[in-house]
ChimeraX commands (.cxc) that place a marker at each C-alpha (Angstrom):
marker #1 position -20.79,-24.75,25.73 radius 0.5
marker #1 position -22.11,-23.08,22.60 radius 0.5
marker #1 position -25.47,-24.32,21.35 radius 0.5
marker #1 position -26.69,-24.18,17.77 radius 0.5
marker #1 position -30.14,-23.32,19.11 radius 0.5
marker #1 position -31.93,-23.21,22.45 radius 0.5
marker #1 position -35.30,-22.48,23.98 radius 0.5
marker #1 position -36.91,-21.97,27.37 radius 0.5
marker #1 position -40.43,-22.68,28.49 radius 0.5
marker #1 position -42.22,-22.19,31.83 radius 0.5
marker #1 position -45.74,-23.22,32.79 radius 0.5
marker #1 position -47.95,-23.94,35.78 radius 0.5
marker #1 position -47.43,-27.30,37.44 radius 0.5
marker #1 position -50.79,-28.74,36.46 radius 0.5
marker #1 position -51.36,-32.05,34.73 radius 0.5
marker #1 position -52.95,-30.51,31.63 radius 0.5
marker #1 position -49.58,-28.90,30.80 radius 0.5
marker #1 position -47.70,-32.21,30.63 radius 0.5
marker #1 position -48.79,-32.85,27.02 radius 0.5
marker #1 position -47.91,-29.27,26.09 radius 0.5
marker #1 position -44.40,-29.74,27.45 radius 0.5
marker #1 position -43.92,-33.09,25.71 radius 0.5
marker #1 position -45.02,-31.77,22.31 radius 0.5
marker #1 position -43.03,-28.53,22.67 radius 0.5
marker #1 position -39.76,-30.36,23.30 radius 0.5
marker #1 position -40.50,-32.81,20.47 radius 0.5
marker #1 position -41.10,-29.90,18.09 radius 0.5
marker #1 position -37.79,-28.32,19.13 radius 0.5
marker #1 position -35.99,-31.66,18.60 radius 0.5
marker #1 position -37.25,-31.92,15.00 radius 0.5
marker #1 position -34.46,-29.63,13.81 radius 0.5
marker #1 position -32.06,-32.53,14.49 radius 0.5
marker #1 position -34.01,-34.77,12.09 radius 0.5
marker #1 position -34.67,-37.58,14.57 radius 0.5
marker #1 position -36.25,-40.92,13.72 radius 0.5
marker #1 position -39.82,-41.46,14.86 radius 0.5
marker #1 position -38.56,-43.81,17.57 radius 0.5
marker #1 position -36.19,-41.11,18.88 radius 0.5
marker #1 position -39.02,-38.57,19.05 radius 0.5
marker #1 position -41.12,-41.10,20.96 radius 0.5
marker #1 position -38.28,-41.68,23.43 radius 0.5
marker #1 position -37.75,-37.93,23.93 radius 0.5
marker #1 position -41.47,-37.32,24.47 radius 0.5
marker #1 position -41.69,-40.16,26.98 radius 0.5
marker #1 position -38.66,-39.01,28.98 radius 0.5
marker #1 position -39.94,-35.41,29.07 radius 0.5
marker #1 position -43.37,-36.62,30.09 radius 0.5
marker #1 position -41.89,-38.56,33.02 radius 0.5
marker #1 position -39.73,-35.67,34.23 radius 0.5
marker #1 position -42.53,-33.11,33.96 radius 0.5
marker #1 position -44.99,-35.43,35.67 radius 0.5
marker #1 position -42.52,-35.88,38.53 radius 0.5
marker #1 position -42.41,-32.11,39.00 radius 0.5
marker #1 position -46.19,-31.77,38.84 radius 0.5
marker #1 position -46.93,-34.68,41.19 radius 0.5
marker #1 position -44.05,-34.55,43.66 radius 0.5
marker #1 position -42.62,-31.02,43.79 radius 0.5
marker #1 position -45.72,-29.07,44.71 radius 0.5
marker #1 position -48.16,-30.66,47.14 radius 0.5
marker #1 position -50.74,-27.92,46.65 radius 0.5
marker #1 position -50.44,-27.72,42.87 radius 0.5
marker #1 position -49.15,-24.15,42.94 radius 0.5
marker #1 position -45.82,-23.93,41.23 radius 0.5
marker #1 position -43.96,-23.51,37.99 radius 0.5
marker #1 position -42.10,-26.08,35.89 radius 0.5
marker #1 position -39.23,-24.80,33.75 radius 0.5
marker #1 position -37.81,-26.42,30.64 radius 0.5
marker #1 position -34.65,-25.46,28.83 radius 0.5
marker #1 position -33.55,-27.23,25.64 radius 0.5
marker #1 position -30.41,-26.81,23.62 radius 0.5
marker #1 position -28.89,-28.57,20.66 radius 0.5
marker #1 position -25.31,-28.80,19.50 radius 0.5
marker #1 position -24.37,-30.98,16.59 radius 0.5
marker #1 position -26.49,-34.11,16.84 radius 0.5
marker #1 position -27.09,-33.81,20.59 radius 0.5
marker #1 position -30.24,-32.64,22.33 radius 0.5
marker #1 position -29.92,-31.32,25.88 radius 0.5
marker #1 position -32.98,-30.97,28.11 radius 0.5
marker #1 position -33.27,-29.51,31.61 radius 0.5
marker #1 position -36.53,-29.77,33.50 radius 0.5
marker #1 position -36.62,-28.01,36.84 radius 0.5
marker #1 position -38.94,-26.85,39.57 radius 0.5
marker #1 position -38.71,-24.83,42.76 radius 0.5
marker #1 position -40.63,-27.36,44.80 radius 0.5
marker #1 position -39.87,-29.33,47.93 radius 0.5
marker #1 position -36.88,-31.24,46.52 radius 0.5
marker #1 position -35.86,-34.87,46.82 radius 0.5
marker #1 position -34.62,-36.11,50.17 radius 0.5
marker #1 position -32.51,-38.98,48.78 radius 0.5
marker #1 position -31.88,-38.96,45.01 radius 0.5
marker #1 position -30.30,-42.43,44.98 radius 0.5
marker #1 position -33.37,-43.95,46.63 radius 0.5
marker #1 position -35.75,-41.94,44.44 radius 0.5
marker #1 position -34.07,-43.32,41.32 radius 0.5
marker #1 position -34.52,-46.96,42.36 radius 0.5
marker #1 position -37.04,-48.82,40.19 radius 0.5
marker #1 position -40.51,-49.03,41.77 radius 0.5
marker #1 position -39.77,-46.42,44.47 radius 0.5
marker #1 position -42.59,-43.92,44.90 radius 0.5
marker #1 position -43.61,-41.44,47.57 radius 0.5
marker #1 position -47.21,-41.47,46.34 radius 0.5
marker #1 position -48.37,-45.13,46.40 radius 0.5
marker #1 position -51.90,-44.00,47.28 radius 0.5
marker #1 position -52.06,-42.40,43.81 radius 0.5
marker #1 position -51.11,-45.71,42.20 radius 0.5
marker #1 position -47.74,-44.39,41.01 radius 0.5
marker #1 position -45.46,-47.09,39.59 radius 0.5
marker #1 position -42.13,-45.56,40.59 radius 0.5
marker #1 position -40.60,-46.09,37.16 radius 0.5
marker #1 position -40.17,-42.48,36.02 radius 0.5
marker #1 position -36.40,-42.21,36.45 radius 0.5
marker #1 position -35.91,-45.75,35.13 radius 0.5
marker #1 position -37.80,-44.85,31.95 radius 0.5
marker #1 position -35.82,-41.62,31.53 radius 0.5
marker #1 position -32.54,-43.54,31.92 radius 0.5
marker #1 position -33.55,-46.15,29.36 radius 0.5
marker #1 position -34.55,-43.62,26.67 radius 0.5
marker #1 position -31.85,-40.99,27.06 radius 0.5
marker #1 position -28.07,-41.31,26.68 radius 0.5
marker #1 position -27.41,-39.51,29.95 radius 0.5
marker #1 position -29.49,-38.30,32.88 radius 0.5
marker #1 position -28.42,-36.35,35.96 radius 0.5
marker #1 position -30.60,-35.32,38.88 radius 0.5
marker #1 position -29.77,-32.59,41.36 radius 0.5
marker #1 position -32.01,-31.49,44.18 radius 0.5
marker #1 position -32.04,-29.41,47.32 radius 0.5
marker #1 position -34.70,-29.81,49.99 radius 0.5
marker #1 position -37.03,-26.83,50.01 radius 0.5
marker #1 position -35.45,-25.37,46.87 radius 0.5
marker #1 position -36.32,-27.74,44.04 radius 0.5
marker #1 position -35.07,-30.34,41.61 radius 0.5
marker #1 position -33.40,-30.29,38.21 radius 0.5
marker #1 position -33.31,-33.23,35.80 radius 0.5
marker #1 position -30.75,-32.88,33.01 radius 0.5
marker #1 position -30.98,-35.25,30.06 radius 0.5
marker #1 position -28.94,-35.73,26.90 radius 0.5
marker #1 position -29.94,-37.57,23.74 radius 0.5
marker #1 position -27.69,-38.25,20.74 radius 0.5
marker #1 position -29.74,-38.25,17.54 radius 0.5
marker #1 position -29.00,-40.65,14.70 radius 0.5
marker #1 position -26.48,-42.89,16.44 radius 0.5
marker link #1:1,2 radius 0.2
marker link #1:2,3 radius 0.2
marker link #1:3,4 radius 0.2
marker link #1:4,5 radius 0.2
marker link #1:5,6 radius 0.2
marker link #1:6,7 radius 0.2
marker link #1:7,8 radius 0.2
marker link #1:8,9 radius 0.2
marker link #1:9,10 radius 0.2
marker link #1:10,11 radius 0.2
marker link #1:11,12 radius 0.2
marker link #1:12,13 radius 0.2
marker link #1:13,14 radius 0.2
marker link #1:14,15 radius 0.2
marker link #1:15,16 radius 0.2
marker link #1:16,17 radius 0.2
marker link #1:17,18 radius 0.2
marker link #1:18,19 radius 0.2
marker link #1:19,20 radius 0.2
marker link #1:20,21 radius 0.2
marker link #1:21,22 radius 0.2
marker link #1:22,23 radius 0.2
marker link #1:23,24 radius 0.2
marker link #1:24,25 radius 0.2
marker link #1:25,26 radius 0.2
marker link #1:26,27 radius 0.2
marker link #1:27,28 radius 0.2
marker link #1:28,29 radius 0.2
marker link #1:29,30 radius 0.2
marker link #1:30,31 radius 0.2
marker link #1:31,32 radius 0.2
marker link #1:32,33 radius 0.2
marker link #1:33,34 radius 0.2
marker link #1:34,35 radius 0.2
marker link #1:35,36 radius 0.2
marker link #1:36,37 radius 0.2
marker link #1:37,38 radius 0.2
marker link #1:38,39 radius 0.2
marker link #1:39,40 radius 0.2
marker link #1:40,41 radius 0.2
marker link #1:41,42 radius 0.2
marker link #1:42,43 radius 0.2
marker link #1:43,44 radius 0.2
marker link #1:44,45 radius 0.2
marker link #1:45,46 radius 0.2
marker link #1:46,47 radius 0.2
marker link #1:47,48 radius 0.2
marker link #1:48,49 radius 0.2
marker link #1:49,50 radius 0.2
marker link #1:50,51 radius 0.2
marker link #1:51,52 radius 0.2
marker link #1:52,53 radius 0.2
marker link #1:53,54 radius 0.2
marker link #1:54,55 radius 0.2
marker link #1:55,56 radius 0.2
marker link #1:56,57 radius 0.2
marker link #1:57,58 radius 0.2
marker link #1:58,59 radius 0.2
marker link #1:59,60 radius 0.2
marker link #1:60,61 radius 0.2
marker link #1:61,62 radius 0.2
marker link #1:62,63 radius 0.2
marker link #1:63,64 radius 0.2
marker link #1:64,65 radius 0.2
marker link #1:65,66 radius 0.2
marker link #1:66,67 radius 0.2
marker link #1:67,68 radius 0.2
marker link #1:68,69 radius 0.2
marker link #1:69,70 radius 0.2
marker link #1:70,71 radius 0.2
marker link #1:71,72 radius 0.2
marker link #1:72,73 radius 0.2
marker link #1:73,74 radius 0.2
marker link #1:74,75 radius 0.2
marker link #1:75,76 radius 0.2
marker link #1:76,77 radius 0.2
marker link #1:77,78 radius 0.2
marker link #1:78,79 radius 0.2
marker link #1:79,80 radius 0.2
marker link #1:80,81 radius 0.2
marker link #1:81,82 radius 0.2
marker link #1:82,83 radius 0.2
marker link #1:83,84 radius 0.2
marker link #1:84,85 radius 0.2
marker link #1:85,86 radius 0.2
marker link #1:86,87 radius 0.2
marker link #1:87,88 radius 0.2
marker link #1:88,89 radius 0.2
marker link #1:89,90 radius 0.2
marker link #1:90,91 radius 0.2
marker link #1:91,92 radius 0.2
marker link #1:92,93 radius 0.2
marker link #1:93,94 radius 0.2
marker link #1:94,95 radius 0.2
marker link #1:95,96 radius 0.2
marker link #1:96,97 radius 0.2
marker link #1:97,98 radius 0.2
marker link #1:98,99 radius 0.2
marker link #1:99,100 radius 0.2
marker link #1:100,101 radius 0.2
marker link #1:101,102 radius 0.2
marker link #1:102,103 radius 0.2
marker link #1:103,104 radius 0.2
marker link #1:104,105 radius 0.2
marker link #1:105,106 radius 0.2
marker link #1:106,107 radius 0.2
marker link #1:107,108 radius 0.2
marker link #1:108,109 radius 0.2
marker link #1:109,110 radius 0.2
marker link #1:110,111 radius 0.2
marker link #1:111,112 radius 0.2
marker link #1:112,113 radius 0.2
marker link #1:113,114 radius 0.2
marker link #1:114,115 radius 0.2
marker link #1:115,116 radius 0.2
marker link #1:116,117 radius 0.2
marker link #1:117,118 radius 0.2
marker link #1:118,119 radius 0.2
marker link #1:119,120 radius 0.2
marker link #1:120,121 radius 0.2
marker link #1:121,122 radius 0.2
marker link #1:122,123 radius 0.2
marker link #1:123,124 radius 0.2
marker link #1:124,125 radius 0.2
marker link #1:125,126 radius 0.2
marker link #1:126,127 radius 0.2
marker link #1:127,128 radius 0.2
marker link #1:128,129 radius 0.2
marker link #1:129,130 radius 0.2
marker link #1:130,131 radius 0.2
marker link #1:131,132 radius 0.2
marker link #1:132,133 radius 0.2
marker link #1:133,134 radius 0.2
marker link #1:134,135 radius 0.2
marker link #1:135,136 radius 0.2
marker link #1:136,137 radius 0.2
marker link #1:137,138 radius 0.2
marker link #1:138,139 radius 0.2
marker link #1:139,140 radius 0.2
marker link #1:140,141 radius 0.2
view
């Protein structure tokens, strides 16, 4: 696919970078002239995906989160990936209220929130190799 514009971003998997990621993707999305509500939805979905990488992919906090964004027409494409431990069962992980970190008071709603705010979400993962969350948002529809 040909994209009108695209960007990549990589950063350490530490919680202080979650806001940086959220704002960076929102700034990129502005070229599509989204409504304030659409920007809020994009920021929330990115926040959830990045937080999943930070919290679940790297137990020791050492790792990198990668973001790629592209736009074509009125569509925004976002890929958030890590090279962490991966997800054992994606279907189970995407169930509402499922969490592998209940001791950290995690709600288990990350994927549910991403699905509700984006037009499409796909998750691929390989144990010991990492996870990639791909999201698509149509702007102005």
